[in-house]
N, C-alpha and C positions, 0 to 999 in steps of 0.2 A: 769296306765299312767307312772309309774316310770321305766317301763321296757325298754322304747325307749331310754332314755339317757344312761342307762347302756349298752344297746346293742351297741350303737354308740361307747361308751368308749372301750368296749371289742374288737370291730372291729378294731379300730385304734391301740389298744394295741397288737393286733395279727399281725400287719405288720411285715414283715421280717426286721431284723436289717439293711440290705444293702439298704432298701427303706426309712428309717427314716431320716429326715433332721435335722441337728444339730441346736441348738438355735442361733448360730452366722451365719447361712447361709445367712441371709439378708445383713450382713456386707460384705461378700465375693461378693455377687451380686452387691452391691453398688459400691465397688471398681472396679470390672470388667467393669461396666457401665461407670465409670469415665475414665478408661483407654481407652475404646473404642472411647471416644470423643476426645482424644488427637491425633492431627495430626502431631506433631513434638516432637521428643524425641532425641535431638542431642547427648546426653551422654548415651543413652540406659539405662536410670535410671530405667525404668519400664520393663526391659527385663525379670526379674524374677517374674513378676506379671502373674502367670500362675496357672490354677486350679490344676496342677500337684504338686504345692508346697503349703505348709501351708501359708495362707495369712498373718498370724501373723509374718512371717519371710520375707515378701516382703520389698523391699527398702522403707524406710520412714514410715513404719507402726509399731505401738507399740500397743500391746493388753494387757488387764488386765490379771493378772496371774491366777485368779480363773475362770472367765467365758470365757476367751479368746474372749472378745469383743474389738473392736477397740476403743482405748482411745486417740490416737494421730496419726495424719497424717501430716507429715512434709516433704515437697518436696521443700525446699528452695534451690535457686541457681542451678536449674537443667535445665534451658532453655526450659522448657515445653511450648507448645503452643496449644491452643484449648479452648473451653468453659468449664466452671465448671459444671459438671453434677448435676442436681437437686436431683438425687438419693443419694447424700451425706447426704441429710437431713434424711436418714434412719439410719445413724450411731448414734443411740440414746444414746450411752455411750461416745460419742466423747467429749473430753475436750480441745484438742489442734488441730486447723486447721491452718497450716502455709504454705503459697505458695509464700513467698516473692521472688522477683527477678526472675520472669519467664515471659512468654508472654501470660498469660491467657487473654481471651477476652470475650466480651459479657457482660451480666448483672450478678450481684450477684444473685444467685438463691433465690427465695422467700422461698423455702423449708428449707433453713438454719435456719430459725426462729424456727424450731421444735427442735433444739439442745439445750434443756433446761439445759444440763449439761456443755455446752461449756463455757470455761473460757478465752481462747485466740483465737482470730480471727485475723490472720495476712495475709492480701492479698496485701500488699504494693508492689510497683514497678512492676506493670503489665499493661495491656491495657484494664482494665475493664471500662465500661461506664454505663450510666444510673443512676438512683437514688439509694440511700441506701434503701433497702426494709424495709418498716415499720414493717415487721414481725420480724425483729431482736430484737424488744422489747420483744419478747418471750424468748430470751436467758438470763434469769434472773440471771444466775450465771456468766455472762460475766464480766471479769475484765480488759481485754486488747482488745480494738477495734482499729486496725491499718490498715487503708485503704489508706495511702498516696501514692503519685506518681502514679496516675491512671488518668482516664478521667471521673470520676464520676461527676454527675451534680445534679441540683435540690437543694432543701433546706434540712436542717438538720431535719429529721422527729421528730415530737413531741413524737412518741412512744419510742424514746430512753430515755425519762424521766423515764421509768420503769426499767432501768438498774441500780438499786440501789447499786450494788456492783462494779460498774465501777471505775477503778483506773486510767486508761490511755486511752485518746481519741486522736488519731492522724489521722487527715483527711487532712493534708496539701498537697499542690501541686495537686489540682484537679480543677474542674470548678463549685464548689458549689456557689450558690447565696443566696440572702435573708440576714437575720440578725442572730446574735448569739442568740439562744433561751435562755431566762432568766432561764428556768428550769435547766440549767446546774448548777446553784447555789445551787440546792437541792441535787445534787449527792455528798453527803458529803465525800465520800471516794476518790474523784478525787485528784490525785497527779500531773498529767501532762495533759495539753491541748495544742494541736497543730492544728491550723486552718489556718496556713500560706499559702500564695500564692494561694488564691482562688479569687472569685469575691464577697465576702461578703461586706456588707455595714451597715450603721447605726452606732449607738453608741456602746461603750463597756458597757455591762449591769453592773450596780452597784451590781447586785446579785452575781457576781463572787467573791465579797469580803466576801461572806459567806463560801467560801471554805477554811476552816482553815488549811487543810492539803496540800494545793496547793504548789507545789515545782517549777513547770515550766509552764509558760504561753507564748505561741508563736502565735502571731496574725499578723505576718509580711506580707507585700505586699498584702494588700486588699484595700478597699476603706472606711475604718472606719473614722468617723468624730466625732466632739465634743471633749470634754476634757478627760483626763485620770481620771477615777473614783478615788476619794479619798478613797473609801472603799477598794481598793486593798491594802492599808496600813495595813488592818487587816490580810492579808495573811502573817503572820510573818515568815513562813517557806520558803517563796519565795526566790529562788536562781537565777532563770533565767526569765527575763522579756524582751521579744522581740516584739517590736512594729513598727519596721522600715517600711518605704515606705507605709504610709497611709496618711490621711488628718487630723490628730489629731492637735488640737490647744489648746490654753490656757497655764496655768502654770504647772510646775512640782510641784505636791502637797508637801507642806512643811512636811506633815505627813509621807511622804515616808522615812523620817529619821528613822522610826520605823522598817524598813526592814533591820535589822542588819545582816541577813544571806545572803543578796543579793550578788551574785558573778558576774552577768552580767546584765547590762541594755543597751539595744540596741534600740534606738528610732530615728535613723537618717532618714532624708528625710521626716519630717513632718512639721508642722507650729507652733511648740511650741514657746512660747514667754516668756518674763520676765527673771528674774535672776535665776541662779541655787541656790536653797535654801542652806543656810549654814548648815542645818541639814544633808547634805550628808556626813559630817565628821563622821557620825555614821556608814557608810558603810565600816567598817574596814576589811571585807572579800572580798570587791569588787576587781575583777580582770580585768574586761573590762567595760569601760564606753564610749559609742559612741552616742553622741548627735549632730553630724555634720549635716549640711544642714537643719538647722531650723532657727528661728528668735530670738534666745536667745540673751540676752544683759547683760550689767552690767559687774562688775568685776568678775573675777574667784575666787571662795572662797578659802581661805588658807586651809580650811579643807581637800583639796585634799592631803595635806602632811601627813594626818593620815592614808591614804590608803596604808599601807605598802605591801599589796599583789597585788597592781595595776600593771598590765602588759601593758595595752593599754588604752590610754586616747586620744580620738578623738573628737575634738570640732571645726573642720574647718567649714567654710562657715556659720558664725553667725555674731553677732554684738558685740562681747566682746571687752572690753577696758582694758587698763592696770591699770589706776587709780594711777599710780606712774611712775617715770622716770626710775625705775630700773627693771621693769618686775618682781615684787616680787613673782609672781606665780612660776617662774622658781626656785627661792630660796626655796619655800615650797616643790617643787617636788624633791628636792635633798634627801628628806627622803624616797622616794619611790624606794627602792633599787632593786626592781624587774622590774622596768619600761623598756619596750622594744620598745614601739611605742608611740611617742608623736606628735600629729598633731594639730596645732593651726592656720593653714593657713586661709587666706581670712576672717580676722576679722579686728578690728581697733586697734590693739595693737601698742603702741608707746613706746618711750624710747630707751634705748640702751641695748644690751646684757650684763648682768653682768658677771664678771669673774667666778662667782659661777656656770655658765653653765657647766664648766669643772668638777663639782662635781655631775652631774646627774649620774644615774645608769651606771655602766660599762657594763651592758647588753643592753643598748640603741642601737637599730639597725636602727630606723627610727626617724628622727627629721625634722619636716616640720613646718616652720615658715613663709613661703612665703605669698605674697600678704597682707602685713600689712603696718605699717608706722614706722617700726623700723629703727633707724639710727645709726650713729657712725661707728666705726671700727668693723670689725669682730675680736673678741678677740682671742689671741693665745691659751687661755685656752681651747677653743673648741677642740683643738688637743688631749685632754685627752680622748675624746669619741672614743676610738680606734676601737670599735666594729661597728661603723656606716656603714650601707650599703646604706642608702639614706639620703642625706642632701639637704634640700631645703630652701634657703634664698632669693629666687627670688622675684622681684616686691616689694622691700622695698626701703629704703633710705640709705643703707650702702654706706660708702665712704672709702677713703683710698685705699690701695693696697690689693691684695689677699694674705693673710698670707700663710706661708708654712705649717701651721697646718694641712690642709686636706691631706697633703702628708703622714701623719701617719695613715690615714684610709685605711689600707691594705685590708679591706673587702669592701671598697666603690664600689658600683655598679652604683649609679646615683648621680650626683652633679649638682644642679640648683643654679646658682648665677646670672642669667640674670636680666635685667631691674633694675639696681641699679646705683650708681654713682662711681663705682670702676674704678680705673685708674692704670697705670703702666703696667707691663708685665705679661704675663701668666707664672706662676712658671714652671720652667723646670722640677721640681720634679714630676709634674703630670704624667710624663711618667713612674713613678714607681708604679702607681695604676693598677696593672695587672688585677684586676677584673672589672675595670671601663667599663661600657657599655654605659653610657650616660653622655655627658659633655655639659652643656649649660651655656655659658658666654655672651650671646647676649645682646645688648642694654646697654652697659656700655661705658666707655671711655678708654678701654684697648688699648695699643699701642705696638709698637715693632713687632717683627716677631713671627710667629706661631712656637712654639718649635718643633724642629725635633723629640724630644722624644715622642711626641704624637703618632708617628708611632710604638712605642713599646707597644701599648695597644692591646693585641691580641683579647680582647672581645668587643672592642668598636663598638657599633652599630649606635649610633647617635651622631653627632658632630655639635653643633650650636654655631658659632662664629660671627653671623651676627650683623650688625649695631654697630660696634666698630670703632676703628681707627688703625686697624692692617695694617702693611705695609710689603713690601718685597714680596718674592715669596711664592707660595703654596709649602710646603715641599713635595718632592717626597717620603719621608719616609711614608707618609700616605697611600701609596699604599700597605704597609705591613699589614694594618688593613683589613684583608680579610673579616671580618664580618660586615663591615660598610654597613648600609642600608640607612642612611640619612646624607647628608652633606650640611650645610648651612653656607656660608661665605659671604653672600650678604652685600653690602654697607660697604666696608672697603676701604683701599687704596692699595690693592694688585696689583702687576704688574707681567709681564712675561707671560709665557705660562702656560696652564694647563698641569702639568707633565703627561707624558704618563702612568706612574705608577698609578696615581690617576684616570685619564680618563678611565683606563682599569679595574676599579673595577667591575668585572662582577656580584658580589653579591649585588651591590647597587640596591635596589628594591623599594625605596620610593621616595626620593627627592634629587636632586643635584642642588644647587642654588649658583652661584657665581656672581649674577647680581650686578650692581652698583659698579664695580671696574674699574681698568685700565688694565685688562688682554688683551692679544693680541694673534695673531697666528690663527691656524686652530682649528676646533672642531671635526676633523675627528675621533679622538680616542674615542669620546663619543659614537660612534656607537657600542662600545663593551659593553655598559651598557644595555644588552639585557633584563633585568628584571625591569628596573627603570620605575616608574610611571610618574615622573615629572622632566623636565630639564628646568632650567632658567639661561641663560647666557646673559640676556639683559643688556643694558647700559654698554657696554665694548668697546673694540677696536678690536674685532675679525674681521677677514677679509677672503678673498677667497670665494669660492663657498659654498653653503649649501650642505654638503655631502649627496649624494643619499643613502649612507650606513646607514644613520639614520633610514631608513625603517626597519633595523634589530631590532630596539628597539620595539618589538611587543607589549609590555605592556604599551607603552607610552600613557598617557591621557592628559598631559599638556606639551606644548613646547613653550617657549618664547625666541625668538632670536632678539627681537626688539632693536633698538638703537645701532647697530654695523656698520660695513663697509662691510657686505656681498654683493657680487656682482654676476652678471651672472644670468642665468635663475633659476627659482624655480624647484627643482627636482620633476618630476611627481611621482617618487617612494614614496614620502611622503604620497601619497594617500593609500599606503599599510598599514598605521598605522590605523588599523580598530577600535582601542579603543580610538583614539584621540578625545578629547572633546574641547580642547582650543589650538589654534595656533596663535601666534603673530609674524609676520615677518615685522612689520612696521619699518619705519625710518632706512632703509638700502639703498643700491644702486642696488637693484635687478632689472633686466630688462627682456624683453621678455614677453611672454604671461602667463596668469594665467592658470595652468594646468586644462583642462576640467575634468580630472580624479578626482579632488577634489569633484565633484558633487556626487560621490559614497560614500563619507565618512559619513555614516549614523549617527555616534555618534557626529560629529563635531557640536558644538553649538556656538562657538566664533571663528571668523577668521578675523584677522586684517592685511591688506596688504597696509595700507596707507603709504604715503610719501616714495615712491620708484620711479622707472623709468619704471614701467610696461606699456605695450601697448597691443592693441588688444581688442577684445570683452570680456566683463565680462560674464562668463557663468551664466546661469539661471537655477533655480530648484535645487533640492537636498540640499546640504549644503549652497547654495547661496540664498535659499528662504528666510532666515531670516537675511541676511547680511544687515547691516546698511550702508547708503551712506558714513558716516564718516570713515568707515573702508576700503574704497578704495580711498578716496580723496588724493590728492597730487601725483597722477600718471597721468601726462598730456597726456599720450598716450592711455588711456583707453576710451572705448566707450561702448554703449549699452543702454538698456532700464532702466537706473537709473536716479534718480534725480541728476541734475547738470552734467550729462554726455550727450554728443551729441550722436545721433544715429550713428551706425556704417555704413560706406560706403562699399558696396560689389562690388565696381568697381575695376579696376586694382590696384588703390592705395587705400588700405583699411584703411590707417591711417586717423582717423576721425578728427584729430585736425589740425588746420591751422598754419603753420609756414611760415617763410619768403620764404622758398623753395616752399611750396605748396600753398601759399596764392593766391587766385584769386577772382575776382568779376565776378558774373554771366554775361554772354554775354548779357542777357536781361536787365541789369541795364543800364539806358540811359547814353551814352558816355558823353554828355555835363555835366551831374551831376558829373562825375569823374573829369572832367577838373577843376571844380570850388572848389572841396573839398580839404582839406589839405591832407597830405600824409596818406596812408592807415594805419589802426590799426589792428594788427594781433590778432588771436584768443588767443594766449598765453598771450598777453598783457591784453586782457579782462578777462582771467582767474585770472591773478595776481591782476588786478584792483578790481575785485568783490569778492576776497577771494574764488575763485572757485564757484561762484554763490551760496553762502550760504544763509540760511534763514535769517540770521541777516542783510544781505544787500538787502533783498527783499522789494521793495517799494509797489508793488501791482500786482494783477493778474486780467485777464479778459479772455474772450473767445478767444482773439487773441494771448495771451501769457503772459509773465511776464516782469516786469521792475525791474532792480537791480541798486542800487547805487554803484559807483566805484570811485577809485582815480588812475589816471595814474601816471606813474613814475615821470612825470614833475610836479606833485602836482595838476593837474587840476581835479576837481570834475565832474563826468559824470553820466549820466543815460543810461543804456543799455537796450534797448527794444528788447527782444528775442521772436521771433515769434514761435508759436506752429505749428510745421510742420505737425502734425497729421491732421490738417485741410486741406482738399483737395484744398481750395482756398488760402492757405497761400502764395504760390509763387506769384500769381497775386496781392494779397494784398500788398506784399512787393514792387512790381514794382510800383503799383499805389501810394503808400505812398512816395516812392523815387521821383517820378515825381511831386507829389503835393508839397512836401517840397522844391524841387528844384526851383519851380516857386514862392512860397509864400514869400512875404516880408512885415512884419507888426510888429509893436512894441509889440503886445500881442501874437505873435506866435514865439516860440523858433526856432532858426536856427539849422539845422542838422550839426553835426561835421563830421561824416563819416559813413560808413556801412561796415559790415563784412558778407561775404556770401560764402558758398560753397553748395554742394549738400545736406549736412546734417545739416547745421546751417545757420541761417539768423538773423541778428540783426542790429538795428540802434543805433548809438551812438549820444546822445543828451547832451546838457548842463544840469547839475543837478540844479533844482530850489529848493532852501532850504525852501521856503515858501509854498511848496506844490502846488496843482492844483487850478485853478480858481474856480472849482466846490466846493472845500472845503470851500472857502471863501464866495461864494454866497449861498450855501445850506449846512450849518453846520448840522451834524447829531445829535448833542447833545446840548440841552439847548439853546433856543432862535433863533433869526432870523439871518439875514445877518450880517457878521462881518465888512463889509465895510461901511463907511459913505460917505457923499456927496463929501467931500474933496478928498477922495480916488478915 
């Protein structure tokens, strides 16, 4: 029986050398199978992957020196696309598999779980999808699991609890769901965990506090709820704690003062409440603290002054208070010599800025104190912060004049001083701030002229001087600010024309607003703003026609020309503004017909043509389908199927409204009736008397029509009975009622005053009875019987 195995052994031993397969042959076959699945290799990275070359010399491949087995496959940043071949699971000596920043797609092969020697699995920044294969629990030597920036989904598999040597788990920016598995607390070698930007929920497990070596915990942008576990204070080596954009609530644990190695705590966008514990003074290594957009309250602890490494302190959008009149927190922060970014806006800070603000770090680049209740003058000492690129003091109670101190901020890019009580002139020296890109001084009491020097700001993109008391002309020098994107000078006392240099700012692409001033002249030059999204020149004294050239502003979404003296017809070319959503042409002297082409403006949601002199038929359908009657009122020449508008006459004279020239009574109205009535009342008089037949003056309605209350110019109160002409018997009804009222004479029957009639409108004018109808007194609708007694 022993002869058969020996025979087989000698048979194989006797194979010729050229037919024997090397021990690493399976590695070569696995690599070739991997290459065969790749359908995109833009850098020709795998060009040398050929059986004609030793595979240990192929790009990205490293073999062991003794056995020549593949121990590392690193194809990082090569732009490769295709699935990951499951045959890679045959690389049994593989220790490093790194495919970061490619376009690999499909699922992570289940067969990778056979790589028991694997220490590093880095598949981040690809297009992988599906769950993490539970087989990865077989990679018992794994130390680094990095799968971030993919489209992986499902829950974190429980089999990962077998990875007892795991040091780094990075699963961020995927679509994982479920909760954080408590077993992570048992992986005692874990140094870094990143589960950020997924769809995980539930609480943060207290078991994570068992990770005594934990250095970094990133749980950002999920849906975690509950409080921050006190047990995390046991992770005394923790340097990075990122919890922002979740639904965490409760207090910041006082025990966190034990985290003396902490360098960054970022928990903005949660629902944390209470005070910041005084124990944070122990965070002497802290560089970044961001607790903005929470519900924190109380005073800011003076312990911040002990954080000498602090670079960024962001506490905006909370409920912090000063607790003193001198904003002592700013005094404490003068010890933070590395401070670069200080943001305390949208709180309830009060008091005045201390002169010591000038002793803050010379490295300070961002200072945001806006939306508080800070008052007093802006101290000159603030000018010592010469490295500032952003200063926001908006929405406070600052008074006095704007100091010249900001003129020393030669690196200043954004200056917000709006919504205060500042007065006086805009400093001329602002023109020296060559890097200034945004200047907002709106809603103050600033006066005087706009400085010519603002035209010397080559990087100015946004200028907001609205709601002040500025006077004089718009400086033509602003036309030199070629980078301007937004200009708002609304509601000042500006006069003169819009300078052609300013109107011709072709790069203006967002907003141009000069409404509420006393500007005049033409707006033709505005047609050069071909990129602008919004133009508002309302409530001025502009005149002339609305330029048809405005149709060249192809990106325009908002156009407000209301409250000026524009006249003539509405340019039909405005219908070429395909992106226009809002157009207000009300309160001008426009005449002629409404362009039918407006019906084709599919984006138009708001159109106001009221209080002009427009005439003719109001178009129907398209953009007019949602038009409100109030948006066409005040145009006595309009007609059509609208409330308060008469039907249009399609006879020779299409003007639907009755004037002295066109007024007539139907020939069928009895002549004797005309002889006994007072002088005729025109349709225009009825429109004025009833406020254009508004609902406020509507007394009642019935099948015959509607009755409106009105007051004639002579002060007489009238009731106007307007017949519903859609009824085929309306004309006969009108004649019969005229005849009946002509003959009737009784103290309980009101006398007719007059009638107004043409082909499209018929009404009777009656005295207005302030006590209502007899029916209302005889048959009250609410509570009780007849309101009249026997004496009545």
